[in-house]
N, C-alpha and C positions, 0 to 999 in steps of 0.2 A: 504494500500500500504506500503511495507517495504522500505521506502525511505532510512533508515539508512544503508541498505546493498548495496546501489548504490553510484556511484561517482557523484560529482556535474555535470560533463559533461553529464553523462547519464540522469540525472534528467532534465537538461536544454534542452536536445534533446526531451524528452517526453513532456515537457511543452512549447516547442517552444519559449524558452527564450535565452538570450545571457548573459553569466557570466560576461562580461565586461560592456555591455551597458544596460542590463535588457530588459524589455518589452518596446515596443513603446507605446506612449500615446493612440493610437487608439486600440492596442491590449488590453491594460488594461481596457479601457472603454467597449470594447466588452465582455471581460471576466466578468467584474463586473455585466453587465446586465444578463449574463448567470448563474453565480454561486451565485450571491447575495452579500450583504454587509458582511464584516468580523466582525460579532458580534454575541454573544450568544443570542438565542431566550429566552426571558423572559416568565413568565407564561402568558397564553392567557388572554388578558384583558376582563373584564366582559362586557357583552352586556348591552344595555340600560335597557332591561327588568330585567336582573339579579340585576342591581343596584337598580332599582325601588323596586323589591321584597325584597331586603336586607333592604331597609328603613322601610318596613312594619314589619320586625322582631324586631324592637326596642321595648324595654319594655314599653316606654311611649305610643307608637302607639297601642300596645296591650291593654293598659289601656283605651285609647280612644275608641278602638273598643268595649271594654267591656261596656263603657258608652253608645255607640250606641245601643248595645244589650239590656241594661237595659231600655233605652228610648223606644225602639221598643216594649218590653214586656209591659211597662207601658201604651203605646198607645193602645195596644190590650185590656188590663185589663180595662182601663177607657173608658166608652162608648162615652165620648167626646174627646178621645185621638187624638193627633195630630202627624202624622208621619213625619211632616216637620223637627222636631228637629233631629231625627236620620239621616235623609238625609243630613242635614247641617253638622252634626258631621263627617259623612263619607266624605263629600266634603272637609272639613278642613283637614282630614287625608290625602286625596289624594293630596291636594295642598301642604301640609307640605312635603310629600314624593317627589313631583316634585322639590320643593326648595332644598331639601337635595341632590337629584341627580345633580342638577345644581351646587350646591356648591362643591360637590365631584369632578365633572368633571373639574371645574375651577382650583381647587387645583392640581389635577393630571396633567393637561396640563402645569401648571407653573413648577411643579417638573420635568416633562419629558423634558421640554426645558432646565432646568439646567443640567440634565444628559447628554444631547447632547453637551452642552457647555464644560463639563469636560471630554469629550472623549479624550483618549491619542492620541498622534501623532506618526508617524513613519517616519524615514529617508529612502528614497528609491532612487534607480538609475533607471531612465526611459529615454530611448532614449539617454543614455550616460550622462545625466545631473542629478546631485544630487538635490533632493527637499524634502521638508517636507510636508507630507499629513496626513489627518485624518486616523487613523489605520483602520477605517471601510472601506476605499477605497482599501485596499490591496487585491491582487488576487494571486492565485498560479502562480509562475513564476517570481514574483517581486523579485528584489535584494534589500535586506535591510541592513542597516549599524547599528551596535550595539556598544554601549559604556557603561562603568560603570554607573549605575544609571538608565538605560533604562528598561522599561518593554518590554519583548519580545511580539511583537504584533500578531504573528501567528506562527504555527509550521513551522520550516525551517531547511534545511540541510546546514551546514556550508561550505563556500567556502574558507575562510581564517580565521585565528584566531591568536591573540597575547595575551598570558597570560590570556586567557578568562576563567572566572569562572561564573557559574550561580547558583542562589538560586532556587532550585526546590522542596522545602518542600511542596508547595501547591499540587504537583502531587504525589511525591514519599514519603513524610514524612521525607526525609533526611534533617536534620537541617544544615549540613555543606555544604557550596557551592561546586558544582561539577566542576572539571576541564574539559574543553571542548577543543577538538582538531579537526581541519578540516581534517587532513590527515587520510587516511585509511578508510576502511569500517568496519561495524559491522555485525556479523551473523544475519540472518533473525529472529531467535528465541530469540535474546538477550532481556532481560527485559528492561523496560523503563529506569530504573536508570543507565543502562550500555551503553546507546546509546550516547557515548561521542561526536559524530559528529552531533548531532541534538540539536536544541533549541526549547523550547515549549511555546506556548501562555500562558500568565498568570504568567510566571516565570519572574525573573529579573536578570539583569547582575550585579554582585557584584564587578567584577574586569576585567580589560583588555578591548579588543575590538575585533570586527570581522565583517565579511560580510557573508550573507547567502542567499540562494534562497528559497522563500516561497513554501512550499509543500501543506499545508492545511490551510484553513481559516474557520471562523465561527463555525458552529456546527460539521464540519468535523475534527476539531482539537481534541487533547487528552482532553483538558479542555471542549470542546463541548460535548464529549461523556459522561463526568461526569455530565455536566449540564442537559443532556437529562434524567438522572436518577432522577433529582430533580423536584418535583412538589408540588404545594399546599402550598408553603411557604407564610405565612402571613406577611404583612408589620407591623413592630413594631411601637409602639407609642413613642413619645418623652417623657422625664421625666415630662415635664409640663402637657402634655395631660394625662399622667397616674395619676398625682396628681389631675387634674380636674375631672377625672372619679371617683376617690375615693371620692372626695369632693361631687360630684353629688349624689353618692350612700348614703352618710351620710345625705345630705340634703334631699334626697328622703325619707329616713326612718323617719326623723323628720317631713317632710311634711305629710307623711301618718299618723303619730301619731296625728298631729294637725287636719287632716281631720277626723280622727276617733272621736276626741273630738267634732268637729263641727257637725258631724253626730248625736252624742248622744244629744248634746244641741238642735239641730234642732228637733229631735224626741220629746224631752221633751217639746219644745216650741210649738208643734202642727203642725210643717211643714209637709206636705204630704211626706211619705217615699220615693216615686219615685223622687220627686223634690230634696229632701235633699241628696239622694244617688247620683243623677247626679251631683249636685253641689260639693259634696265632691270629687267625682272622677275627675271632671274637674279641681278642685282646685289642686289636687295632680299633674295632668299633667302640669298645669300652674306654679306650684311652683318649679318643677325640671328643671334646666337649661340644657335640653337635647341637645340644640344647641351649647353649649360651645366648646366641642372638635372639631366640624366642623369649628366653627368660628376661633378657635385658629389655626387650620391647614391652613385656608385660609389667616389669618393675617400673619402667618409665611411665607407662600409661596409667597404672594404678596410682603412682605418686602424683601425677598430674591431676588425676581425678580428686585426690585428697586436697590438692591446692585449690581447686575450684570451690570447694566448701569453705575455703579461707579467703575467698574473694580475689584469687589470682587465676586468670585463664592463660595457660601457656599455648601460644599459637604454633610454635615450632618446637618439636621434641629436643633438638640439640641444645636449646636454651637451658634445659634442665641440667645438662652436663656442665654448662658454663656458670650457672647461678651460684653453685657452691664455692666458686673461686672468686666471686666478686669482691674487690678490695676497695673500690671507690663507688659511692652512690651519689650521682649528681641529680639533685631533686629540685623541682620547681617549688616555690613557696606556697602560692595560693591554692588552697584546696587539697594539697598533698601534705604539707606540714601544718596547714591551718584548716579551719572548719569549713572553708568555702561558703561562708555565710556572712558576707561583708555587711557591716552595720554602720550607718552614718552617725558619727558622734559630734562633729563640729562643722560649722560653716563660717566662712568669712565673706562679707560683702564689701565691694569697693567703697571706700569712704569711711570705713570703721577702723578703729585702732587695734581691736583684738577680735579673736574668734569667738563665736557664740556656741555654747554647749546646747545641742538640740536633742540629747539622749533622754531628757526628762519627759515626763508624761504630757506636760502642758504644751499648747501649740507654740511653735517658734515665732519669732518676730516676722512682721510682714516682709521685710527685705530678704530674710532667709527663705521664706516660702516662695517668693518671686524667683529667687535663684534656683530652688529645687524644681519649680515649674519649668524653667528654661532647660535645666539638665534633663528632666523627664522627656521633654519634647525631642531631645537629641539622643534618645535611647531606643534600642530595638528589643532589649530584654523586657519581659513582662512579669507582673506579680498578680496573682489572682487569689481571692479568699476561698478557702475550702469549707465544706460543711462542718468539719470538726473545729473550725475557728483558726486553723493554721493558714499560713500564706505559702502558696506554691510559686517558687521562683523558676522561671524558664529563661535561659539565656546567660549572658555574661554576668558573673557575680557583682562586678563593679556597677554595672548598669542597674541590675535589680535592686541593689542597695539604695540607689538614688530614687528609683521608682517607689520602693517601699517607704522611704523617708517622706516623700511627697504624699503618699497615701495616708501615712500616720498624721500628716498635717491637714488632711481633708481634701487633698487634690488627687482625683482619680485619673490615671493615665488615659483610659478610654475616653473620658469626658474632655480631657485636654486635647487629645488628638482630633476629636470631633470639632472642638471649638477653634482650634488653630491647626488646620490640616497641613500636612507635609506636602511640599511641592517638588522637592528635589533633595537628593542626599549623596554624600560621598561616604561609603562605608569605611569603618576603621581598618587600617592595615598596619603591620608591624614596622614598616619603614617610616611612615608619616607619624605614627603614634597619635593620630587624631581621628575624630569622626565629625562630620559636618552635615547639618540638615538646613533646609530653607523652608520656613513655615509662614503661612499667611496669618499675620496678627494685626487686627484692627485695619484691615485693607492694605497693609504694607508687607513687603517681603523681608522677613527677618532671618538673617544668617546666624545660626547657633553652632558654635564649635566647642567641643570638649576634648580634653586630652591631658597629656603630661605638662606640668607647669613650665619646665625648662624648655620645652619645644614651643608651647603656645605663647609664652611671654615674649618671645622674640618676634612674634607676628602682631603684637598689640602696639597701636600708636596712641592709645588713650587709656587712662586708668592709672592708679597708683601701683606701679609694678614693684617699686622698692619695698613698700609695706607688704605687698603680696609675697615678695621673696622672703621677708622675715617671718611672716606667718607660716609660709610653706616649710621653712626650716624648723619652726617650733612644732608644727604638726608631725613632721617627719621624725623629730627627736622623740616623740611619743609613740613611734611605730605606726602612725596613721598613714594610710595611702591617700594621696592628695590628687584630686581631679580639679583641673582648672576649667572655667567656663568663660567664654568670650562671645561677643556678638557684634553685628553691624546691620544696617538697613541698606537694601539695594533696590533699584528700580525695575530691573529686568532679570529674568533667569538667564544664566550663562549658557553658551553653547558647550557641548561636552569637552571640546578641546581647550576651553577657557575655564574649566571648572576649578582648577588649582587657584585661580585668583580669589575664589571665595574665602580662602584661608589666609588672606593678607589684609592689612589695614583694619585690624579689629579693635574693639573696646573691651578691656578686661572687666568682667562682671563680678567674679568672686572665686572662692575656693571651697571645695567640699572635702572634708576629711573623714575617712572611714577606717575601720580596722577589721581584720579577719583574725579572730582569736586563735592561738595555737591549739592544736589537738593534743590533749593530754596523753593519748596513746602514742602519738608521734614523739613526744618528749621521752617516753620510756624506751621507744624503739631506737632512738638516737643513742641513748645510754647503752643499749644492747649492742649496737653497731661498734661503738668505741671499745667495748669489752671484747668484741670478736675480731678486733684488728681491722675493721672496715672504716674508711674515712668518709663521713657524710659531708657533702658539699651542697651549698645552696646556689642555684642559678635562677635569677629572676629578672623581670622587666621593671621591678620597683626601684624607687630611689634608693641610693646606697645607704642613706641614714636609716630609712625604714627597714631595709633588708638586714642591716647590721643589728638593729635593736631586736628584731625577731630572732635572728640567729643566736644572739647572746642568751636570750630567754630560753631557747631550745637546747643550748649546749653545743651548737655547731661551731660558733666562733669563740675560740679559746685564747688564752693569753699567748702572745707571740705569733698569732695568725692574723691575716689581714683580709680586708674587703677591697675589691677592685671594681672599677666601672668599665663599661664597654669602651668608653673613650680612651681610658688608660690602656686597655687591652689592645686597641687598634694601633696605639703608638709603639707597641712592643714588637720586636722581630720574632720570627718563629723560634730562633735559637734561644733568645732571652726568655720567652714564655716557657719553652721546654725545660730550661734550667731552673726557673723560679716557680713553676706551677704549684709545688707543694706548699708555698708560702700562703696561698690564698684559699680561704674556706667559703667566701661569699663573692659572687659575681653579679653585679647589679647593672641595670640598664643595658642588657646585652642584646645583640642582634642574632638572628639565626646563624649567620656566619661565625659569630663569636662562639656559639655553642659547639660547633664542629671543631673549632680550634682548641677549645678547652678539652673536649673529649680526646682528641688526638694527642694533645700534649701529655695528658695523664697516661695514655696508652704507651707513648714513647718512653715513659718512665717505668715501664714494666707492669703497669696496673691493669686489672680487668675492670672495665667501667660499665656501670649500669646507669642509664640515663632516662629520666622521666620527661614526658611532654604531652601536650594536648592539642596544639594547633597545627595547621597545615605547614606552618613555618618550622615546626619542630621535627618534621619527618626526616630531613637529611641527617640531623644529629642522632635521631633514634636508629637510623640505619647504620651510622658510623660507630655507634656504641657496641660493646660486646653483647649487652643485653638492653634492648630498647623496651621501655615500659610506658604504654599509653594509658591515659585516663579513660575509664569506661563510662563515666557520667558526663564529664565536660569535654572529653576528647572528641576530635573530629574523626570521621571515617578514614581520612588520609593518614592521620597519625596512627590509628589502630592498624591500618594495613601495613605500615612500615615497622611496627613493633613486633617484638618476640613475645611480649607478655602484656595482657590488658588487666588493669586493676579495676574491678567492678565497683569499688567503693572510693576510688581516688585517694587512697590513704597511704602515707609514707610507711606506717607500721606494717601494711600488707607486703611491701617490698621486703622488709626485714624478715617477716614470716616466710615469704617465698624463698629467700636466701637460706634460711634455716632448713626448710623442706628440701631445697636443692642439695644442701650439704648432706642431709639425711639420706636422700635418694642415692647420691653418689656413694656414700658409705655402704649402703645396702647392696649396690651393684658390685662393689669391691668384695664384700663378704661372700656374695654368691659365686663370684669368679674364684676367690681364694678357696672356697669349699670344693667346688667342682674340680679345679685343677689339682688340688692336693689329693683328692680321692682318686682321680684318674692316674696321677703319677704313682700313687700308692699301689694301684692295681698293676701297673707296668712293672714296678720294682719288685712286687710280690712274685710274679711269675718269673722274671729274670733272675732274682736272687735265689729262688727255689731251684731253678734249672742249674745255676752255677754251683749250688751246693749238692747237686746230683740227687735232689729229692724228686725230680720229675715235675710235671705240671701240677701245682697245688689246687687248681680249679678246672672244672670242665667248661666247655664253651657255653653251655646253658646257664651254669652257675654265674659265670662272668657277666653274661647278658642280663640276668635277673638282678644282680647287684647294681649294675649300671642303670637299669630302668627304675628300680624301686628305691634304692637308698641314695641316689644322686639327685635325680630330677626334682622330686617333690620337696625335699628339705631345702634345696637351692632356691626354688621358687618362693617358698615360705620365708626364707631369709630376706627376700626383697620386700616383704610386708612388715618388716621390723619397725616398731615405733622409732621416731627420731630420738636419738640420744639427748638427754636433757643437758649434757655438757658440750653439745656440738658447737654452740656459739661462744664457748670459752677459749677456743683456739683461733689462731690467725688463719686467714684464707690460704688455701692450697696454692703454692707458687705456680705461676703461669707455665713454667717450663716442666713442671712435674706431671707426668701422665699417670695412668693407673699402674702400668707395668714397670714400676721402679725396681731397682735392684733389691731393695729391702723386702718387697713383696715376694719376689722370686725366691729369695733365701728362705722365707717363711714357708712358702708352698713346698719347696723341695724337702725341707726338714720335716714338715708334717707328713709328706709322702713317705719319707724314710721311716718315720714312726709307725705309720699304718702298715707298711710292708713288714717291718720288724715284728710287730705284734701278730700279723697274719701268718708269717712263716713260723713263728714260735707256736702258734695254735696248731698249725699243720703237723709240726714235729711232735707236739704233745699228744695230739689225737692219734697219730699213726704209731708212735713208738712207746709212749708212756701209758695212755689210757686204752690203746687198742692192741691189736695183735699183728702189727706190721701190715695192716690192710690200707691200701691207698684210699679207699672209700671213707674210712674213719678219719684219716688225715684231712681229706678234702671237705668233709662235713664240718669239721671243726674250723678249718681255714675259712670256709664260706661264712660261718656264723660270726667268727671274730672280725672278719673284714667288714661284713654288713653292719654288725652292731657297733663296732668301734667308730665307723663313720657316722652313725646316728648319734653317738655320744659326742663325737668331735664337733658336730655342727654347733653345739652350745659353746664350745671354746671359741669358734669363729665369731659367734654372735656377740660375745663379751669382749670388748676392747680392753677393758681393765680386768680385774679379777672376776671370775665367774660367780663367786660367792657374794659379790656386791650387786648382782643383778636380780631383778624380779623374775623368777622362773616362769611366771604366768603372763608376762607382758605381751608375748607374741603367741596368741592362741592359734594362729595359722601354723606356726612352726611345731607347736605341741601336737596339733592334729596330724600334721604331715609325718612326724616321727612315729606316732602311735599307729598310723595307717601302714607305714613302711614296716614297722616291727611286726604287725599282724600278718603282713604278706610274707615276711621272712619265716615266721613260725608256721605259717600255712604249708610252705614247701619243706619244712623240717620235721613236722610232727604228724601230719596226716599221711598214713602209709601209701595210699595210691599216688598222691602227688609227690611225696618224698621219693618214691621209686623212679618217677620220671626225671627228677632232678639229681638222681644218683646220691641221695642222702642216706646216711647210716644212723640207726637209733643209738644215741650216745648214752653212756651211764651217767648217773647223777653227778659224780665228781667231775666229769668232763664239762657238764653244764656250769658247774661252779667256776671251773677254769675259764670257760668262755666269758662268764660274767666279769671275772677279775681282769682278764686281758682287755675286754671291751671298755671297762671303766678306767683303765690306766691312762688314756689320753688326758683325762682331767688333771691328775696330779702332775704329770709330765709337763703339760702346757702351763699350768699354774706356776711351776718351778721356773720355767723359761721366762714367763712374764715377770716374776719377782726379780730374777737376775737382771732382766732388761731395765726394770725400774731403778734398781740399785746403780747400775752403770750410768743411766740417764742422769741421776742426781749428782754423781761424781763428775 
């Protein structure tokens, strides 16, 4: 449909909509049922069968199937061959595949839930009422309201526009924002980039504002037609998963080499070729931690789900890996460190000697009310009374504070706008730091300008600027945010190209001082940051005096640290800023370019930087930071799109909670890795050590596979659910250069593997030569039980970073459940005669079971002793 060649009225007629009131709620609901949700169709999800077959393509599964084939062939060759073993191997393969499908489904559901939570919202007019809805609920005919920083939620024809510019590079490749105009129509054959009266889904508003009528949604949009061409895109891996996969391949090659050595030793020792071949293949499977990537995905996804409940939505999984390393948090002040509920406390009107306190209940003086009326006419933010008596603030907090102050003085914004209608406006932007409107007051065109005093005062040609400067400093010293108001009268509205002249030759009218009180929880969070070795930094557009006062109250600006302005930053070279960046804890009156310089300077000093932001101008800095945090309430869609994390409560304390969770998730992943690798190495060393001691293979292929399936996977996954250690924020951040696989971790893993192998070989020798009658089956039964049970005991050593006895044993119910489940499965194959026969298990005497219990519990005193020695050396 060539919507661009039609007028808004024509389109509204076709879509049965009203350009003023929009669709009725019932119309919208009916249309939504007919046209579907406004979202792009992703690639078709895999069926259960496809997921199951994908599990069977895994290299390790193929090796297992090879083991089953070898076992089947040997059963045919041997006249006493037993076909039960290949049947059990195939059964284990199928069980493993089912577990893989279950894990994959669980992770996908968690991630899908997160995607739904981060869906953009749209401002619509339905039934004459403005409301905010999920963009997926938009339908053709809806009237949408667009402002700078918004993502365009659907294809739409403009109804009105004011200095509107859109970034359309995603569709057209044009890097410069495109000027949009509601007036006029465009020829039917006009290319996409020339349709100035249309806005398109997936693009963003970079400047100005407008209203539009939705013409296409979902796959019917221009972006939808492109999405339809895309198929088969594979999901990427996180950096951690990629490292784990590489490590798995290296470990696999090492394991295969060890298995080849074991195979040769077995042949030389006279072990039947079929048996040693099966053992070698099974050991290769058991030695490679093929479950690690899946476990890491689930641990990340479950951790991210926990963070959602604490008001932090992680948009990209790799951000979780980085969060725990954050060493500098660059935070905006307004709404993040403070309550984001600006309240006007003082006004000063030109001609007065001092400011007036208007925070009391009685009506302010007439000059103060007149100033508030002018300020309200130059505001886009709105304040409306709710049925419960509270006020609902929509828009910029500074503007809504002015509107609310006027309302308290008896001046309603809606009535003011009706009495003195707006004829023209210049929206606020971060470069000018001003907003201008032209209103018709008493048949004259009054220009009203509001903005920062230091910017606006330079444009005033009348009024007591010197007294205003003194009052501005006094208000700033009390941590008040100061808004300056100026005006003039003109005879004619300017042409668009001459609009800048409106903000020259002004008369100073007065100052409005307001404060946004600090959040108490943010104060506590900053103390936690400092304790955790994280440097909190304030970056704000406020005056340096105001910013410094709040920063001192919050504990950000300490003795010996400085505040710096954007102007001072601009005068610094890159080299000087890199060298001196650690001196500054407050950056005031900064530009978007300054924010990027600040982030990069900290990064050059080896810091991992988290950056908060809410505006379209914050997006570059959010991208440049190691972790970009967008505000969920006040944040623009562009800021959210550039961020790694969205704070649904716009609260600094939530960032600190997220860092704590990030550290906890990283610790849990390390625990899972340490446990899996120590067990796998223990299994390799068990077989290798036993062969070198001429004991033969201490475990059959089936026993090895069962241990790998039952005692490794479930507890490793449950470790990932461990509660965050209460002392995790008592330590400094992990250095940027330190990865997971540091030398110390490898030493621990190898030593733990040696311990497990030593206990298992001891169990084999006791079972065969002490409690048994030199029967291999007796030795293997005891080796199997010691190997499996010692791993289940050892998982508690891994969980406890300090002493095991200082931990709450019931804190991780998932781990306790996994251990009990694994233990039940071990006893199942050991004590029930029919099943025990399949697994080659021998009925042990009571004293052998006591020995199994003793050997299995030995990891606790051995590891506790090692931890004690480590603590002693650490103190020295």
